[in-house]
C-alpha positions as CSV (number, residue, x, y, z in Angstrom):
1,M,-31.9,-21.1,19.8
2,M,-31.3,-24.8,20.4
3,M,-32.9,-26.1,23.6
4,K,-30.6,-28.0,26.0
5,S,-31.6,-31.4,27.3
6,P,-32.5,-31.8,31.1
7,S,-29.2,-33.6,31.7
8,V,-27.2,-30.8,30.3
9,V,-29.1,-28.2,32.3
10,R,-28.5,-30.2,35.5
11,T,-24.8,-30.5,34.7
12,M,-24.6,-26.7,34.3
13,V,-26.2,-26.1,37.7
14,V,-23.8,-28.5,39.4
15,V,-20.8,-26.8,37.8
16,A,-22.1,-23.4,38.9
17,M,-22.5,-24.7,42.5
18,L,-18.9,-26.1,42.5
19,V,-17.5,-22.8,41.2
20,L,-19.4,-20.6,43.7
21,G,-18.8,-22.9,46.6
22,P,-21.2,-24.3,49.2
23,G,-23.6,-21.9,50.8
24,V,-23.3,-19.3,48.1
25,S,-26.3,-18.8,45.9
26,M,-26.1,-17.5,42.3
27,S,-28.2,-14.5,43.2
28,G,-25.9,-13.8,46.1
29,H,-22.9,-14.0,43.8
30,A,-24.5,-11.6,41.3
31,Q,-25.2,-9.1,44.1
32,A,-21.6,-9.3,45.3
33,A,-20.3,-8.6,41.8
34,A,-22.6,-5.7,41.5
35,S,-21.3,-4.2,44.7
36,N,-17.7,-4.7,43.7
37,Y,-17.9,-3.3,40.2
38,N,-19.6,0.0,39.3
39,L,-21.1,-1.2,36.0
40,P,-22.6,1.4,33.8
41,D,-26.4,1.8,33.3
42,F,-27.2,2.6,29.7
43,T,-31.0,3.0,30.1
44,D,-31.2,6.8,30.3
45,L,-28.5,7.2,27.6
46,V,-30.4,4.9,25.2
47,E,-33.7,6.6,25.9
48,K,-32.2,9.9,25.0
49,A,-30.2,8.8,21.9
50,S,-32.5,6.3,20.2
51,P,-35.0,8.8,18.8
52,A,-32.2,10.2,16.5
53,V,-31.1,6.9,15.2
54,V,-32.8,5.9,12.0
55,N,-33.3,2.9,9.8
56,I,-32.3,3.4,6.1
57,R,-33.9,1.3,3.4
58,T,-32.8,1.5,-0.2
59,T,-34.3,0.3,-3.4
60,E,-32.9,-0.5,-6.9
61,R,-34.3,-1.1,-10.3
62,V,-35.1,-4.7,-11.1
63,R,-32.7,-6.1,-13.7
64,A,-32.9,-9.3,-15.7
65,R,-33.1,-12.4,-13.5
66,G,-33.3,-16.1,-13.9
67,N,-36.2,-18.4,-13.3
68,G,-36.1,-19.6,-9.7
69,T,-37.7,-22.4,-7.8
70,P,-39.9,-21.6,-4.8
71,D,-37.1,-22.7,-2.4
72,D,-34.8,-20.3,-4.2
73,D,-37.3,-17.5,-3.9
74,E,-37.7,-18.0,-0.2
75,M,-34.0,-18.2,0.4
76,A,-33.4,-15.1,-1.6
77,E,-36.0,-13.3,0.5
78,F,-34.4,-14.5,3.7
79,F,-31.0,-13.1,2.6
80,R,-32.6,-9.8,1.6
81,R,-34.6,-9.3,4.7
82,F,-32.1,-10.4,7.3
83,F,-28.8,-9.6,5.8
84,G,-29.7,-6.8,3.4
85,V,-27.8,-8.5,0.5
86,P,-28.7,-10.7,-2.4
87,M,-28.4,-14.5,-1.9
88,P,-24.8,-15.5,-2.9
89,G,-24.3,-17.9,-5.8
90,Q,-27.7,-17.2,-7.3
91,P,-27.8,-19.0,-10.7
92,T,-28.8,-17.3,-13.9
93,P,-30.1,-19.5,-16.8
94,P,-28.9,-19.1,-20.4
95,G,-30.4,-16.2,-22.3
96,G,-30.2,-13.8,-19.4
97,G,-33.4,-14.9,-17.7
98,N,-35.9,-12.1,-18.1
99,T,-38.8,-13.8,-16.3
100,P,-39.4,-12.2,-12.9
101,R,-39.3,-14.4,-9.8
102,R,-42.4,-15.1,-7.8
103,G,-43.2,-12.2,-5.5
104,Q,-40.9,-9.8,-7.3
105,P,-41.8,-6.8,-9.4
106,P,-41.4,-6.9,-13.2
107,Q,-38.1,-5.9,-14.7
108,G,-37.6,-2.1,-14.5
109,E,-39.6,-1.6,-11.3
110,E,-38.1,-0.9,-7.9
111,Q,-37.5,-3.5,-5.3
112,N,-35.8,-3.4,-1.8
113,R,-32.1,-3.5,-2.0
114,G,-30.7,-3.4,1.5
115,V,-31.1,-2.1,5.0
116,G,-28.7,0.0,7.1
117,S,-28.6,2.6,9.8
118,G,-27.9,6.3,10.2
119,F,-28.3,9.1,12.7
120,I,-29.6,12.7,12.6
121,I,-27.0,15.4,13.2
122,S,-29.2,18.5,12.7
123,Q,-32.8,19.4,13.5
124,D,-33.3,20.4,9.8
125,G,-32.8,16.8,8.6
126,Y,-29.2,16.1,7.8
127,V,-28.4,12.4,8.4
128,M,-25.0,10.7,8.5
129,T,-24.5,7.1,7.3
130,N,-22.0,5.0,5.4
131,A,-21.4,5.5,1.7
132,H,-21.8,1.7,1.1
133,V,-25.3,1.8,2.6
134,V,-26.6,4.2,0.0
135,A,-24.3,3.3,-2.9
136,D,-26.1,2.8,-6.3
137,A,-29.5,3.3,-4.6
138,E,-32.5,4.3,-6.7
139,T,-34.4,5.6,-3.7
140,I,-33.5,6.1,-0.1
141,Y,-36.1,5.7,2.6
142,V,-35.5,6.8,6.2
143,T,-37.7,5.6,9.0
144,L,-37.6,7.2,12.4
145,P,-38.2,5.3,15.7
146,D,-41.6,7.0,15.9
147,K,-42.5,5.3,12.6
148,R,-42.4,8.4,10.4
149,E,-40.9,7.7,7.0
150,F,-39.2,10.1,4.7
151,K,-37.7,9.9,1.2
152,A,-34.2,11.2,1.6
153,K,-32.0,13.1,-0.9
154,L,-28.4,12.1,-1.3
155,I,-26.2,15.2,-0.7
156,G,-23.0,13.4,-1.4
157,S,-20.9,10.4,-0.5
158,D,-17.2,9.6,-0.3
159,K,-16.1,6.0,-0.9
160,R,-12.6,6.5,0.4
161,T,-13.8,7.2,3.9
162,D,-17.2,5.4,3.5
163,V,-19.1,8.5,4.7
164,A,-22.3,9.7,3.2
165,L,-24.7,12.6,3.9
166,I,-28.4,12.5,3.2
167,K,-31.1,15.1,3.8
168,L,-34.7,14.7,5.0
169,E,-37.3,17.4,4.3
170,A,-38.3,18.0,7.9
171,T,-37.7,20.3,10.8
172,G,-37.6,20.0,14.6
173,L,-36.1,16.5,14.4
174,P,-34.2,14.9,17.3
175,R,-30.5,15.0,16.9
176,L,-27.4,13.5,18.4
177,T,-24.5,15.5,19.9
178,L,-21.1,15.0,18.3
179,G,-18.2,14.2,20.6
180,D,-14.4,14.4,20.2
181,S,-13.0,11.1,18.9
182,D,-9.4,12.2,19.6
183,K,-10.2,12.0,23.4
184,I,-11.4,8.4,23.5
185,R,-9.2,5.9,25.4
186,P,-9.0,2.2,25.0
187,G,-11.0,0.5,27.7
188,E,-13.8,3.1,27.9
189,W,-17.4,2.0,27.5
190,V,-19.3,2.6,24.3
191,L,-22.5,1.5,22.7
192,A,-23.9,1.1,19.2
193,I,-27.5,1.6,18.1
194,G,-28.7,0.4,14.7
195,S,-30.7,-2.0,12.7
196,P,-28.7,-5.3,12.6
197,F,-30.5,-7.8,10.3
198,G,-33.3,-5.2,10.0
199,L,-34.1,-5.2,13.7
200,D,-34.6,-1.5,14.3
201,N,-33.1,0.3,17.3
202,S,-31.1,-2.6,18.6
203,V,-28.6,-1.6,21.3
204,T,-25.3,-3.3,22.0
205,A,-22.4,-2.3,24.3
206,G,-18.7,-2.9,24.8
207,I,-15.4,-1.1,25.1
208,V,-13.0,0.6,22.9
209,S,-10.4,-2.0,22.0
210,A,-7.9,0.2,20.2
211,K,-7.7,3.5,18.3
212,G,-5.8,4.5,15.2
213,R,-6.2,1.1,13.5
214,D,-4.9,1.4,9.9
215,T,-7.3,-0.4,7.6
216,G,-7.4,2.2,4.9
217,D,-5.4,5.0,3.4
218,Y,-7.5,7.9,4.8
219,L,-8.9,6.6,8.1
220,P,-7.4,5.6,11.5
221,F,-10.4,3.4,12.7
222,I,-11.7,2.9,16.2
223,Q,-11.7,-0.8,17.1
224,T,-14.3,-2.0,19.6
225,D,-15.7,-5.3,20.8
226,V,-19.3,-3.9,20.5
227,A,-21.5,-6.5,18.7
228,V,-22.0,-5.1,15.2
229,N,-23.7,-7.0,12.4
230,P,-24.9,-6.5,8.9
231,G,-27.5,-3.7,9.1
232,N,-25.5,-1.8,11.9
233,S,-23.5,0.0,9.1
234,G,-23.9,3.8,9.4
235,G,-25.2,3.8,12.9
236,P,-23.6,5.8,15.7
237,L,-21.0,4.7,18.2
238,I,-21.8,6.6,21.4
239,N,-19.8,7.3,24.6
240,L,-21.2,7.4,28.1
241,R,-21.9,11.1,27.8
242,G,-24.3,10.4,24.9
243,E,-21.9,11.9,22.3
244,V,-21.3,10.3,18.9
245,I,-17.6,9.4,18.6
246,G,-17.8,7.2,15.5
247,I,-19.8,5.7,12.7
248,N,-20.0,1.9,12.7
249,S,-18.6,0.8,9.4
250,Q,-16.8,-2.6,9.3
251,I,-16.5,-5.9,11.0
252,Y,-13.8,-8.5,11.0
253,S,-15.6,-11.8,10.4
254,R,-15.0,-15.2,8.9
255,S,-18.7,-16.1,9.0
256,G,-20.4,-12.9,8.0
257,G,-21.5,-12.2,11.6
258,Y,-20.0,-10.7,14.7
259,M,-16.7,-12.1,16.0
260,G,-15.7,-9.6,18.6
261,I,-13.9,-7.1,16.4
262,S,-15.7,-4.1,14.8
263,F,-14.4,-0.8,13.4
264,A,-15.9,2.7,13.5
265,I,-15.0,5.8,11.5
266,P,-13.8,8.5,14.0
267,I,-16.4,11.3,14.0
268,D,-13.8,14.0,13.7
269,E,-12.6,12.5,10.4
270,A,-16.2,12.0,9.3
271,M,-17.2,15.6,10.0
272,R,-14.3,16.9,7.8
273,V,-15.8,14.9,5.0
274,V,-19.4,15.9,5.8
275,E,-18.5,19.7,5.7
276,Q,-17.2,19.3,2.2
277,L,-20.2,17.2,1.1
278,K,-22.6,19.8,2.5
279,T,-20.8,22.6,0.6
280,S,-20.0,21.0,-2.7
281,G,-21.4,17.5,-2.8
282,K,-17.9,16.0,-3.1
283,V,-14.6,15.7,-1.3
284,T,-11.5,17.4,-2.7
285,R,-8.1,15.9,-1.6
286,G,-4.5,16.7,-2.1
287,R,-1.9,14.5,-3.6
288,I,1.9,14.6,-4.2
289,A,2.1,11.6,-6.5
290,V,4.3,9.1,-4.7
291,A,3.9,5.4,-3.8
292,I,5.1,4.8,-0.3
293,G,5.8,2.0,2.1
294,D,6.7,1.5,5.8
295,V,10.2,1.9,7.1
296,T,11.3,-1.2,9.0
297,K,13.8,-1.2,11.9
298,E,16.3,-2.9,9.6
299,V,16.0,-0.3,6.9
300,A,16.2,2.5,9.5
301,D,19.3,1.0,11.1
302,S,21.1,0.4,7.8
303,L,20.5,4.0,6.6
304,G,21.5,5.6,9.9
305,L,18.0,6.9,10.6
306,G,18.1,6.0,14.2
307,R,14.6,4.6,14.6
308,A,11.9,3.3,12.3
309,R,9.8,6.3,11.2
310,G,8.6,8.1,8.1
311,A,7.3,7.0,4.7
312,L,9.6,5.2,2.3
313,V,9.2,6.4,-1.3
314,G,8.9,3.4,-3.6
315,S,8.2,5.3,-6.8
316,V,7.6,8.9,-8.0
317,E,5.1,9.8,-10.7
318,P,6.8,11.5,-13.6
319,G,5.8,15.2,-13.8
320,G,4.0,15.0,-10.4
321,P,4.5,17.4,-7.4
322,A,7.1,15.2,-5.7
323,E,9.3,14.8,-8.8
324,K,9.1,18.6,-9.3
325,A,10.2,19.1,-5.7
326,G,13.2,16.8,-6.2
327,I,11.9,13.7,-4.3
328,E,13.4,10.4,-5.5
329,A,12.6,6.8,-5.0
330,G,14.4,5.6,-1.9
331,D,13.9,8.8,0.0
332,I,12.2,8.7,3.4
333,I,9.7,11.5,4.0
334,L,9.9,12.5,7.7
335,K,7.8,15.6,7.9
336,F,4.9,17.2,5.9
337,N,3.9,20.7,6.6
338,G,5.8,20.7,9.9
339,R,4.1,17.5,11.2
340,D,6.1,14.4,12.0
341,I,5.3,11.2,10.0
342,E,5.6,8.3,12.4
343,K,4.3,5.6,10.0
344,A,3.6,5.5,6.2
345,S,-0.1,5.7,6.6
346,D,0.2,9.2,8.2
347,L,1.3,10.8,5.0
348,P,-1.8,10.2,2.8
349,R,-4.0,11.6,5.5
350,M,-1.9,14.7,5.9
351,V,-1.6,15.3,2.2
352,G,-5.3,14.4,1.6
353,D,-6.4,17.0,4.1
354,T,-4.3,19.7,2.4
355,K,-6.1,22.0,-0.1
356,P,-4.8,21.5,-3.7
357,G,-2.5,24.3,-4.8
358,T,-1.1,24.8,-1.3
359,R,2.7,25.1,-1.0
360,V,4.0,23.3,2.1
361,P,7.4,22.4,3.5
362,L,8.5,18.8,3.3
363,Q,11.5,17.1,5.0
364,F,13.1,13.9,3.8
365,W,16.1,11.7,4.6
366,R,18.6,10.8,1.9
367,K,22.2,9.5,2.2
368,G,22.5,10.1,5.9
369,Q,21.1,13.6,6.2
370,T,17.8,15.4,6.2
371,R,16.8,17.7,3.3
372,D,14.1,20.3,3.2
373,V,12.1,21.3,0.1
374,T,8.8,23.0,-0.7
375,I,6.1,21.1,-2.5
376,T,3.0,22.2,-4.3
377,V,0.1,19.9,-3.5
378,A,-2.0,18.7,-6.5
379,E,-5.6,17.5,-6.5
380,L,-6.5,13.8,-6.2
381,E,-8.9,12.6,-8.8
382,P,-12.3,11.9,-7.2
383,D,-12.8,8.2,-6.4
384,S,-10.2,7.1,-8.8
385,A,-7.4,4.7,-8.2
386,K,-3.9,5.1,-9.6
387,T,-3.2,2.3,-12.0
388,A,0.4,1.1,-11.7
389,R,2.2,0.7,-15.0
390,A,3.9,-2.6,-15.5
391,K,6.7,-2.4,-18.0
392,G,7.5,-5.8,-19.3
393,G,9.8,-7.2,-22.0
394,D,12.8,-5.2,-21.1
395,K,15.7,-6.0,-23.4
396,R,18.8,-7.2,-21.6
397,G,22.3,-7.1,-23.0
398,G,23.6,-10.4,-24.2
399,D,26.9,-12.3,-23.7
400,D,29.1,-12.4,-26.8
401,G,30.7,-15.6,-25.5
402,A,34.2,-14.2,-25.5
403,T,34.6,-14.2,-21.7
404,P,33.6,-16.8,-19.1
405,A,30.5,-16.2,-17.0
406,P,31.4,-14.0,-14.0
407,K,31.1,-15.3,-10.5
408,P,28.6,-14.0,-8.0
409,N,29.9,-11.4,-5.6
410,A,29.6,-11.7,-1.8
411,L,25.9,-10.8,-2.0
412,G,25.2,-13.6,-4.5
413,L,24.8,-11.1,-7.4
414,V,26.0,-10.9,-11.0
415,V,25.2,-7.5,-12.4
416,N,25.6,-5.7,-15.7
417,D,26.1,-2.1,-16.8
418,I,23.0,-0.4,-18.2
419,P,23.2,1.6,-21.5
420,E,22.7,5.3,-21.2
421,A,19.6,5.2,-23.5
422,R,17.9,2.7,-21.3
423,L,18.7,4.7,-18.1
424,K,16.9,7.7,-19.7
425,E,14.0,5.5,-20.6
426,M,13.7,4.3,-17.0
427,K,14.2,7.8,-15.7
428,V,17.0,6.9,-13.4
429,K,20.5,8.5,-13.2
430,S,22.5,5.4,-12.8
431,G,22.4,1.7,-11.7
432,V,23.2,-1.8,-12.7
433,E,20.9,-4.7,-13.8
434,V,20.8,-8.0,-12.0
435,E,21.8,-10.9,-14.3
436,T,21.7,-13.7,-11.7
437,A,20.8,-13.7,-8.0
438,D,21.8,-16.3,-5.5
439,G,22.6,-16.7,-1.8
440,P,21.7,-13.7,0.4
441,A,20.4,-11.6,-2.5
442,L,18.0,-14.4,-3.6
443,R,16.7,-14.9,-0.1
444,A,16.2,-11.2,0.3
445,G,13.9,-11.2,-2.8
446,I,16.2,-9.8,-5.5
447,R,15.4,-11.3,-9.0
448,P,17.1,-11.2,-12.4
449,G,16.0,-8.1,-14.2
450,D,15.9,-5.9,-11.1
451,V,17.9,-2.7,-11.2
452,I,20.2,-1.8,-8.2
453,L,20.3,1.9,-7.7
454,R,22.1,2.4,-4.4
455,L,24.1,0.4,-1.9
456,G,23.8,2.1,1.5
457,D,24.2,5.8,1.0
458,T,26.3,5.4,-2.3
459,D,24.8,5.6,-5.7
460,V,25.6,2.7,-8.0
461,T,27.2,3.9,-11.2
462,G,28.5,0.7,-12.8
463,A,29.1,-3.0,-12.4
464,R,32.7,-2.7,-11.4
465,Q,32.1,0.0,-8.9
466,F,29.2,-2.0,-7.4
467,N,31.3,-5.1,-7.0
468,D,34.2,-3.2,-5.4
469,M,31.8,-1.8,-2.9
470,V,30.5,-5.2,-2.1
471,K,34.0,-6.5,-1.5
472,S,34.6,-3.8,1.1
473,L,31.4,-4.4,3.1
474,D,31.6,-5.4,6.7
475,K,30.2,-8.9,6.8
476,S,28.9,-8.4,10.3
477,R,26.7,-5.5,9.5
478,I,23.4,-5.1,7.7
479,V,23.5,-3.2,4.5
480,A,20.6,-1.6,2.6
481,I,20.2,-2.1,-1.1
482,F,17.8,0.0,-3.2
483,V,16.2,-2.1,-5.9
484,R,14.1,-0.9,-8.8
485,R,11.5,-3.3,-10.2
486,G,9.1,-1.9,-12.8
487,D,8.1,1.6,-11.7
488,A,8.6,0.9,-8.0
489,T,11.7,1.1,-5.8
490,Q,12.1,-1.0,-2.6
491,V,14.7,-1.1,0.1
492,L,16.0,-4.5,1.1
493,T,18.4,-5.3,3.9
494,L,20.9,-8.2,4.0
495,R,24.3,-9.2,5.2
496,P,27.1,-10.3,2.9
497,N,27.6,-13.4,5.0
498,G,24.2,-14.7,3.7
499,Q,21.8,-13.6,6.4
500,A,19.0,-11.7,4.6
501,R,16.5,-9.6,6.5
């Protein structure tokens, strides 16, 4: 910490006196604050919880490295010890660089990889942490606050939720009590215990800033202002009752350090994952094979939905459960297994928590009315991401030059009919292809080559029919237009008078 000059210190004292007023000492002000506010005392809580919070150190096999200077070696050691990560931008000389650095083991031997945190959830040695803390580790070492060290076994990890379960061969261990993350409220006090920058059993406190933050498909995170830094990952977030309500997992940072926003995995969500890891070593999730997006207020208004809710289907995987159930691009899924879907991110969590093979009811909105179907949930491939197919080079019909170029309609569009063979190839029933886009259509994001499937609640069957519908539009009202691009369908809203939304 940088020392302040005497003049700066004197200035600070003067400012403090001016703020407090004459005759009021700083100690007196502190006592008044203490009497006015019932601030929590964490000492007993920390004393009880700390023995079950562990330091996790992992190792990896040394791979080929470049020759480094002493300064490089010292800087790399600094990054490894205090941040738990390799030094960024580390150069590698031509030829791969097989010479070990000073102070490092020869290639093929183990070396320290990183430091994180965890906490014991059972007296027989089960420990929860983050998946990224133990990912690709050769060996996992767990150190308790009483300095006992164990070599841990990885039971299983789930990258999608960033939860991992490891096991120590021990009994009679201290453990933490698990709470109910659904009952937390923004503004309540919480504290974190962990090993930031390798400093074991560091305690920081703050409040819950928000709950249900969507930063991933399968997790509504708890946001806090608790100071969390590299090395805190995997440690517990604890309420004033001493119960674990979350696993510290992520921070928002522009510098790599704490900036007032941190995220924790709700313990209820984490335990659902842990139970599967304990049973089978992996997590099985359901899928219905759709790509979805949020429903905006403009889209909801234009489709008569009343309010913005549900999950907008952008594309449907051929042969998947949704296609078999009759779901189409442009539908808005409102309920899954009897549960309302308020925002798009609700659907993957509901589907993911459903056992593959289960038949569940599903309700969706299409053309001004709700429809109900039954869908059979399939299994999501473990830790695999669906790769979107990009179909390029579509052939477009040419102009034979016998007629003049058509003028754009009131939406700024010139469209063409699509041959039946190509409609079958695209797996759509009908539509028109955009030749040129200008005015409101261009501002709304429509591009040449897009395929227009619906205008409002009416399917587009041909260029003439589409243009006739555009002519009859009320220029004062927003209209929804369903646009297919590649394998995805999006809903855009615009007004014929040129105001795109």
